[in-house]
Each structure stands twice: as C-alpha cells, then as structure tokens.
N, C-alpha and C positions, 0 to 999 in steps of 0.2 A: 100586610095588615093595613086596615083603614085607619087613618089618623086625622085629627083636626089640628091645624096650626094657626091659631088666631094671630092676626097681625097687629102688633102694638102701635103701628103708625096711626091707628084710629083711637088709641086709648086716651084717657084723660090724664095728661102728664102731671097734673097736681096730685094724682092718686096712682101713679104708675106702679109702684111696688105693691100696693094693695090690690090693684086689678090683676097683676100677674099672679098673685096668690089666689085670687078668685078663679082664674082660669085653671090653675092647678087643682084646686079643691073641687071644681066642677067636672074634672076628668079630661081636660084637653091634654093630649099627649105631647104636643110641641108648643113652643112659643116662637112665632115668626117675627124676625127683626130685620126691617128694611133699612139698609144703610145707603144713603144717596149723597152724591158728591157735588151736585150742581153743574156737572160737566157731562157725564154719560146720560144723566136725566136732569131736567130743569130744576128740580127741588133739592134742598139740602135737609137731611134729617139729623141723625145722631151717629155716634161712633163708639169707640172702645170704652170711654168712661161710663156711659149709660149702661152698656152691656155688663160691665164689671159690677156696677152698683146694684143691678137687679138680679145678678147671678145668685146672690144669697137668698133670694125670695122663693126659689123653686129648684128642684132637681130635674124638672122636665127638660126635654131636648131643646136646646137653643138652636133654632133653624135660622142661620144668619145669611141673608140674601144681599149680596154685595152688588149694588147698582152703581159701580164706580169704575173709572178708567184704570186699566192695568192693575187689577186687584192683587196680583202676585206680590206687589210691594208691601202688602200689609197682612199676609196670611199669618205670620208668626204673632203679630199683635192681636189679631182677632182670636186666635187659638188661646193665647195667654189670658184674654179677657173673659173666656168662658164659653166660646162657641163649641158646639158638638158636631154641627153640620154646616159647612160653608158652601154656598152656591154662588158661582160666578157666571157672568154672561159670556157666551161665545163671542158676541159682538165686541166685547170690551177687552178681550185678551189677545195680544199679539202672538203669544205662544201658549195656546190653550193647554196642550199636553203638559208643558212644564208647570203651569199653574195648578192643574189637577194633581200632578205629582207632589207639589209643595204641600197641598192639603193632606194628602195621604201620608206624607212623611211626618206630619204632626199627629198622626193617629186619629184623624177625624174622618167623618163621612164627607164625600165630595159630591156636589151637585153641579150641573150645568144648566143654565137658563137660556131660553130662546124667546126673543120678542115675537109678536104675532106674525110678522111678515118674513121672519127668518126661516128658511126651509130646514126640514129635518136632516137633510144631507150634510148640513154644517157640522153635525156631530157623529157622522157615520163611523169614523175611525176611533173616536174617543169613547163611544157608547159602552163598550165592554169594560172600561176602566172606571166608570162612575157608578155611584150608588143611587143617584136620583137624577131625573131630568125634570126641570121646571118649565112648563109651558105657560107663558104669559098669555092670559086671556083678555088683557087690556094692554095698551101701550104704557110702559112703566113710567112712574114719576109722580103720580097723584092717586090718592084714595078716592073712593066713591064713584068710580066710573062703571059703565055698563059693559057686561061681557060681550066680546066680539064673536058673533055666531060661528064664523068659519073656523075658529080655534077648536071647536068641539071635534070637527073632522080631523084636525091635526092631532088631537089626543088619540083618536081611534087609530090613525096611521102609525103613531108612535107605539101604541100598544101592540099592534100587529108586528112591527119591526122587532120589538123586545121579545115577544113570544117566539117569533121566527128564528131568533138566535139562541133561544133557550136561556135567556137571561132572567134575572129576578129584580131588575131595576125598578125602583119606585117611580111613579109619575105624580108630580105635584102640579096643581093648577092655582093660579093667583090672578085675581082681578075680576070684580063684579060677581063674585060667588055669593048667592043668597040661599035662603031656605027653599025658595021656589025652584031654583035651577040646579042645586047641588046633586040631586039624584041623577040628572041628565049627564053631568060631567063624569060622575062615577060609572054610569052605564057605558060611557065611552072608553073608560079604562083608567081614570085617575083614582089614586088611592090615598093621596095626602092632599088635604083641602085647606087652602089658605082663605080666611075670611076676616075682613077688618071691620068695615062699617056695620055689617050685618051682625057682628058679635057685640061691638061696643056701643051701638046705638040702642039705649034702653038698659034693661037689666042684663048685665054681663053673664051672670050665672045661669039665668033662665035661657038666654040665647045660646050659650055654650051647650047646655043640656039638650036643647031642641036640635041643634046641629048633630050632636053625637047620636041622638036617637035615630036620625035619618042615616047617618054614616054607618052605624052599626046594625042597621036593620037588614 
C-alpha cells in the first residue's frame, strides 16, 4: 500500500497538535516523528513526552524514526509513548538483530534505516525480519535538504532484492521529497513517502491532499 508519512520536524510547534489533526483529516496514513540525539546526528529534536502528548490527537500510525546512538536502550519507552512503527539506523546499532527483536517483542512494526552512503549489504541478513527499510535520500539531521540523486538507484536495487526474496517489505524514503520528484521515487520502488517541508510550508491540508493525489494515482 502506498502511504504518506508527513514529518512533523517541519511543523509549527506552536500548533503541533492542531497540525497533526489536519494531517489526519486530510488523509495522511502515517505521522513521521524524527527523534534526534545530537550525537548520531548533529541536531536535537524531541522525545517521549512530545510523542505521548500528540498521541491523543490521532489514531494514525506513529512512524518513529530514531536517529540516536544505541536505540535499543529506549525501545520500551518509545513503545509506551505511543509508537506503532520504530525505525532504527543500522549504523547506530552495535547489535542490530537484538534491537529489531526488541521492537518485535513489543508488538510493533520494525524498520531499519540506511544513510545514503551505507550499502544495502549492511541489512542482507536482517532484511527478512523487518517490516520496512528506510532509505535516507539525504544525510540525516536537518530538514529542507535536496534529494541526493544516487539514492534513487539504491531504492531500485532494494526493490529488486526484496522482490527476489519474495518479501513484502515496505520501502520508505526520507529527505528532499517534493511534489515534483515523488513520482520518480515511487517508480523506483518506494511506497511510504516521508515529506516535511513540502507538506508544512504553506497550507498543510492542501499540500497533504496534493501529495496523496500523486501517491494514489
């Protein structure tokens, strides 16, 4: 299924709950929540209290993207805060298999993210165990960046790998996704689309609907 996962990193935090409701009412299936620790990535964003506070605003899937070192330390806390899907970076986990297992033990969907220059081979052995692979189409840590062109081929290669193994794994893309390039990344094989600035710059409802029209066409 094709889905839109707007990233609230680009939201107006004075109206965060209201904008989450707008995403819901406009039809976005996921809410993408970027958690950054200032170590794995340069920026610091938000954590469990924010997730917990906006959980009451929507029943949509909370797509929690942990850009933090050794995320296995906090899986229980993010599950309790309201996460439905937790994605961890292969580069940030000393024991990736164990961390994916922790997510599954909580009854949640498990995703693994790869930075642009990280090869797909990093997840060869864990691929059958995960529900989603997130291909970063920018280097993580900041919103508003431009998509790195070679990551489109990486999405194609991942799609071929998934199909070759007979898997149903979702492919998410995150970084520099716009109304102008979203069709291209979907043609490459992505089916879950993260968009931040392109959704929250201007009319949130209108931008969400425009994305959904392309994603569902």
